[in-house]
C-alpha positions in Angstrom: 85.6 97.3 113.6 84.3 95.6 116.7 83.8 92.2 118.2 85.1 88.8 117.0 85.4 87.4 113.6 86.6 88.9 110.3 83.4 90.2 108.9 82.2 93.8 108.9 84.9 96.1 110.3 85.7 99.6 109.3 85.7 100.9 105.7 89.5 100.6 105.4 90.0 103.3 102.7 91.5 102.0 99.5 91.9 98.4 100.6 91.3 96.0 97.8 91.4 98.7 95.1 94.1 99.6 92.7 93.2 102.8 91.0 91.8 103.3 87.5 92.9 100.0 86.0 91.1 97.9 83.5 90.3 94.3 84.6 91.7 91.5 82.5 91.2 87.7 83.0 94.9 87.3 83.9 94.9 90.3 86.3 94.4 94.0 86.3 96.2 95.8 83.5 97.5 99.4 83.9 99.0 101.5 81.2 101.7 104.0 82.2 102.9 106.6 79.7 106.3 108.3 80.0 106.5 111.7 81.5 108.0 113.9 84.2 106.7 114.1 87.8 106.4 117.4 89.6 104.9 118.3 93.0 104.7 117.1 96.6 103.2 113.8 97.8 102.7 111.9 101.1 102.9 108.2 100.9 101.0 105.8 103.1 102.1 105.3 106.7 105.0 103.0 107.3 103.8 99.4 106.9 106.2 98.0 109.4 105.3 100.5 112.0 101.6 100.0 111.3 101.6 96.2 111.9 103.6 96.6 115.1 101.5 99.5 116.4 98.2 97.5 116.0 99.6 94.5 117.8 101.0 96.5 120.7 97.9 98.6 121.0 95.8 95.4 121.3 97.9 94.3 124.2 97.8 97.6 126.0 95.4 98.2 128.9 93.2 100.9 127.5 92.6 102.9 124.3 95.3 103.9 121.9 94.9 106.3 118.9 96.9 105.6 115.8 97.0 108.2 113.0 98.5 107.8 109.6 98.1 104.1 109.6 98.9 102.2 106.4 95.7 101.7 104.5 96.9 98.7 102.5 95.4 95.2 102.7 98.4 93.7 104.5 97.8 96.0 107.5 94.1 95.5 107.3 94.6 91.8 107.7 96.6 92.3 110.9 93.8 94.6 112.2 91.2 91.9 111.4 93.4 89.3 113.2 93.5 91.2 116.5 89.8 91.9 116.2 89.2 88.2 115.8 91.1 87.8 119.2 88.8 90.3 120.9 90.4 93.7 120.5 88.2 96.6 119.5 89.2 98.8 116.5 87.1 101.9 115.5 88.1 103.6 112.3 88.4 107.4 112.1 88.8 109.8 109.2 91.4 109.5 106.4 94.1 112.1 106.9 93.6 115.8 106.8 91.6 117.2 103.8 93.3 119.5 101.3 93.3 123.1 102.4 93.0 124.6 99.0 96.4 126.3 99.2 98.6 123.4 98.4 100.7 123.4 95.2 99.7 121.3 92.2 100.7 117.7 92.8 100.5 117.8 96.6 98.5 114.9 97.9 96.7 114.8 101.3 98.0 112.2 103.9 96.3 108.9 102.9 96.7 107.2 106.2 93.9 105.9 108.4 93.2 107.0 111.9 91.9 104.3 114.3 91.3 103.9 118.0 92.3 100.5 119.4 90.9 99.3 122.8 92.9 96.4 124.1 94.2 94.6 127.1 95.2 91.0 127.7 92.2 90.2 129.9 89.9 91.1 127.1 91.5 88.9 124.5 90.6 85.3 123.7 91.3 82.4 121.4 90.2 83.1 117.8 87.4 80.7 116.7 88.4 80.8 113.0 91.7 80.6 111.2 93.3 84.0 110.7 93.8 84.9 107.0 96.8 87.3 106.6 96.5 87.4 102.7 99.9 88.1 101.2 101.5 89.6 104.3 104.8 88.0 105.3 105.2 90.6 108.0 101.8 89.9 109.3 102.2 86.1 109.6 105.6 86.3 111.3 104.7 89.0 113.8 101.3 87.4 114.6 103.1 84.1 115.3 105.1 85.8 118.0 102.1 87.7 119.3 99.9 84.6 119.5 102.7 82.5 121.1 102.3 84.6 124.3 98.8 83.1 124.9 97.6 79.6 125.9 95.6 79.3 122.7 95.5 77.3 119.5 95.5 79.6 116.5 95.9 79.0 112.8 97.6 81.5 110.4 97.2 81.2 106.7 97.3 83.3 103.5 97.2 83.3 99.8 99.1 81.0 97.4 102.1 83.3 97.3 102.4 83.4 101.1 102.0 79.6 101.2 105.4 79.3 99.4 107.3 81.5 101.8 109.4 79.7 104.4 108.6 80.3 108.1 111.4 78.3 109.8 113.3 81.4 110.8 110.4 82.4 113.1 109.4 78.9 114.1 112.8 77.9 115.5 113.1 80.7 118.2 109.5 80.5 119.2 109.8 76.8 119.7 112.9 77.5 121.8 110.8 79.8 124.0 108.3 76.9 124.6 105.6 77.5 122.0 104.5 74.7 119.8 104.3 75.5 116.1 103.4 73.2 113.2 103.6 74.0 109.5 102.9 72.4 106.1 105.2 70.4 103.9 108.6 69.8 105.7 107.4 71.9 108.6 108.4 75.2 107.0 105.5 76.6 105.1 102.1 78.1 106.0 99.5 77.4 107.3 101.1 77.8 110.7 99.4 76.3 113.8 100.5 78.1 117.0 100.0 76.7 120.5 101.3 79.2 123.0 101.6 80.1 126.6 104.1 79.4 129.4 107.1 80.9 127.5 110.7 81.1 128.5 112.8 84.2 128.1 115.8 83.4 125.8 119.0 85.0 124.5 118.7 84.7 120.7 121.4 85.6 118.1 119.6 86.0 114.8 121.2 83.6 112.2 120.4 86.0 109.4 119.3 89.7 109.5 115.5 89.8 109.9 113.6 92.6 111.5 110.4 90.4 111.3 112.0 87.6 113.3 113.4 90.1 115.8 109.9 91.5 116.3 108.2 88.1 116.7 110.7 87.1 119.4 110.4 90.4 121.3 106.6 90.3 121.1 106.6 86.8 122.6 109.1 87.9 125.1 106.6 90.3 126.7 105.0 87.1 128.2 108.2 85.2 129.0 109.3 84.1 132.5 112.3 86.5 132.3 114.2 88.8 130.0 114.3 88.0 126.2 117.3 89.3 124.2 117.8 89.4 120.5 121.3 90.0 119.0 121.5 91.4 115.4 124.2 90.2 113.0 123.8 93.5 111.1 121.9 96.8 111.8 118.2 96.2 111.4 115.2 98.6 111.5 114.4 99.6 115.1 110.7 99.9 114.8 109.9 97.2 117.4 112.1 98.5 120.2 111.1 102.1 119.5 107.4 101.2 119.7 107.8 99.0 122.7 109.2 102.0 124.5 106.3 104.2 123.4 103.9 101.6 124.8 105.7 101.5 128.2 107.5 98.2 127.9 110.8 97.7 129.8 113.1 97.5 126.8 116.9 98.3 126.6 119.4 98.3 123.8 123.2 97.9 123.8 126.0 97.9 121.3 124.7 100.8 119.1 121.3 99.1 119.2 122.4 95.7 118.0 121.4 94.0 121.2 117.8 94.4 122.3 116.3 93.1 125.6 112.6 93.2 126.6 111.3 92.2 130.0 107.8 90.8 130.6 105.2 93.3 131.7 102.0 95.1 130.9 101.8 97.8 128.2 100.1 101.2 128.5 98.0 102.8 125.7 99.5 105.7 123.7 98.8 108.1 120.9 100.9 107.5 117.8 101.4 109.2 114.4 102.8 106.7 111.8 105.4 108.4 109.5 105.5 107.8 105.8 106.8 104.5 104.5 110.3 104.9 103.1 109.8 101.8 100.9 106.9 103.6 99.2 108.7 106.9 99.1 111.6 105.1 97.2 109.4 104.7 94.1 108.8 108.5 93.8 112.3 109.4 94.7 113.8 107.0 92.1 111.3 108.3 89.5 112.4 111.9 90.4 116.0 110.9 89.8 115.7 109.1 86.5 112.9 110.8 84.6 114.0 114.0 82.8 112.2 117.2 84.0 111.1 115.7 87.3 111.1 117.4 90.7 109.4 115.5 93.5 109.2 116.0 97.2 107.9 113.2 99.5 106.8 114.6 102.8 107.1 113.1 106.3 109.2 110.0 105.4 110.6 107.8 108.2 114.4 107.9 107.9 115.3 106.2 111.2 117.9 103.4 111.7 118.4 101.0 108.7 115.5 102.6 106.7 117.1 105.3 104.6 120.0 103.3 103.0 118.5 103.5 99.6 119.0 107.3 99.7 122.7 106.7 100.4 122.9 104.4 97.4 121.2 106.9 95.1 123.5 109.7 96.2 126.5 107.4 95.6 125.2 107.1 92.0 125.2 110.9 91.7 121.5 111.5 92.4 120.2 115.0 93.3 118.4 114.1 96.6 117.9 116.5 99.4 116.8 115.4 102.9 115.3 118.0 105.2 114.7 116.7 108.7 111.4 117.4 110.3 112.2 115.7 113.6 114.7 113.0 114.8 113.4 110.3 112.5 111.2 112.0 109.9 112.2 114.0 106.9 110.9 115.6 103.6 112.9 114.1 100.7 113.3 116.0 97.4 114.6 114.3 94.2 115.4 116.0 90.9 116.6 114.4 87.7 120.3 114.1 87.3 122.7 111.7 85.4 123.4 108.5 87.4 126.5 106.3 87.4 126.7 102.6 88.4 127.6 101.4 91.9 127.9 98.2 93.9 125.4 97.4 96.6 126.6 94.7 99.0 127.5 93.7 102.5 126.0 95.1 105.6 124.1 97.8 103.8 121.8 95.3 102.1 119.8 94.4 105.2 118.6 98.0 105.5 117.4 98.4 101.9 116.4 94.8 100.9 112.8 95.9 100.0 114.1 98.8 97.9 116.3 96.7 95.6 113.7 96.2 92.9 113.3 100.0 92.4 117.0 100.6 92.9 117.6 98.1 90.0 115.3 100.4 87.9 117.6 103.3 88.8 120.6 101.1 87.8 119.0 100.5 84.4 119.1 104.3 83.8 122.6 104.7 85.2 125.8 104.7 83.1 127.8 101.4 83.6 127.3 98.1 85.4 125.6 98.0 88.8 125.9 94.9 91.0 123.6 93.9 93.8 125.2 91.2 96.0 124.7 89.5 99.4 120.9 89.8 98.8 119.8 86.1 98.7 117.0 87.2 101.0 115.3 88.5 97.9 114.6 84.9 96.9 112.1 84.4 99.7 110.0 87.6 99.5 106.5 87.8 98.1 108.1 86.4 95.0 111.6 85.4 94.1 112.6 89.0 93.6 115.9 88.2 92.0 114.0 86.4 89.2 111.0 88.8 89.0 113.1 91.9 89.1 115.3 90.5 86.3 112.3 89.6 84.2 110.8 93.0 84.7 114.0 94.8 83.5 114.3 92.5 80.5 110.8 93.5 79.6 112.1 97.0 79.1 115.1 95.8 77.1 117.6 96.0 79.9 120.6 93.7 80.0 120.5 92.0 83.4 122.0 88.9 84.9 120.3 87.1 87.8 122.7 85.6 90.3 122.1 83.4 93.4 122.5 86.3 95.7 121.6 89.3 93.6 121.6 91.0 90.2 124.0 92.6 87.7 122.4 95.4 85.7 124.0 97.0 82.7 122.5 100.4 82.4 122.7 103.6 80.4 120.7 102.6 77.3 117.1 103.8 76.6 114.4 101.7 78.0 111.7 100.7 75.6 108.1 100.6 76.7 106.2 97.3 76.5 104.2 94.7 78.4 105.5 93.6 81.8 104.0 91.7 84.7 104.0 92.1 88.5 104.1 88.3 89.1 101.8 89.0 92.0 104.3 91.2 93.8 103.3 94.7 94.7 106.9 96.1 94.7 107.6 94.6 91.2 104.4 96.3 89.9 105.3 99.7 91.3 108.9 99.3 90.1 107.5 98.6 86.7 105.5 101.8 86.8 108.6 103.8 87.6 110.6 102.2 84.8 107.7 103.0 82.4 107.8 106.7 83.3 111.3 106.9 81.8 110.8 104.5 78.9 110.2 105.3 75.2 106.5 104.8 74.6 103.7 103.6 76.8 104.0 100.4 78.9 101.5 98.0 80.5 101.8 96.4 83.9 99.7 93.3 84.3 98.8 92.0 87.7 98.4 95.5 89.2 95.9 94.3 91.8 99.0 93.2 93.9 99.6 96.9 94.7 96.5 96.9 97.0 98.4 95.0 99.6 100.5 98.0 100.5 99.7 101.2 98.4 96.2 101.2 97.0 96.4 104.9 96.2 99.5 104.7 94.0 97.8 105.4 90.7 95.9 108.5 92.2 99.3 109.9 93.5 100.9 109.2 90.1 98.1 111.1 88.3 98.5 114.0 90.7 102.2 114.2 90.2 101.9 113.9 86.4 99.3 116.7 86.5 
């Protein structure tokens, strides 16, 4: 991928595909039959790390190599955006090939290797609006990244993204001196960003949001002094970890809850993106709830505020083993075991908000009533995930109550297979596939094309694990 504009580019493996689904007028339809999963799998590279790595590499003075990058459409859109601003991205090969000695069910690393040549002096104002598709992470992080430049840039996406509020990122960037305009009452995409001449600020996050933290810190690289973000609850630490890798002057205090970045140039680096824990959660939950299953997910990122879903599953009685590979990466094994209900609420919610749909599936198989509370953030994801998760579970015959800030799931009864829909949300689609594996009889998931935004190889991995 070279030059300006959003045409051409590398063959981003898997982007825009969704496995062996049949196409229907109302969206792609996938049939999932019940059955145990056995084997080893590597999930795509962590999506949050992938977005941030591309943006920081584009700012760095030289060439960075990123391996294991997420191959979903969300990350592809961020790559195309930085190319439209003058960065150069060259695609490499997809992961290591199979060596012939791997056990049945083991899947080669599906991540993409790229080389990014960047540097502020080589970047320029994009001549076309930047289309981020369905990516809430992409639009918020790019807003902060673009605010650092004296440009006018327009960020827009699909109809689902157009309904997601952006005021949480608009407010601090305006405070730093950027000018941002949005549709409707000034909260919804498209976003118009006019940046440059930023002030460093001390910003306490009103609500826990790793995306807003990242946007402010990215903008802070071009501030007139230090920029500090204060977290109300522990958030994923990807941004500050990567800033350090790329040579930024970044410090943390208070067990990491206060992060400060100082303006300055970045240096290129080589980076291996670990497996995405949000993707791993689907296989781990499936291993826990489907009789006869024994699944190991290799190379999963389990750093700060990213492995909370494992704690919840263990609290429910799940047989989950975590074997550390290094300080932040682990192989995670899950075997079927009886589950009991629990309560998910309070400070732990911020670290597992994306995993709640599949944890709700686990709750449907658990004995008793599980409550998810303090999770109103679910209402403003790709869909209203309180409503769409509740609708998904009801499609399997589960008794579930949707509340303003979460869900109450009455579990322990057999799930019946049937038709369900993704509602255009990749996590709802994959949660539906996991529920179908443990249901009685086959199920269909309509709208499967949504999965291409983050995990285009999901169906191939499912087939390998069922083999």
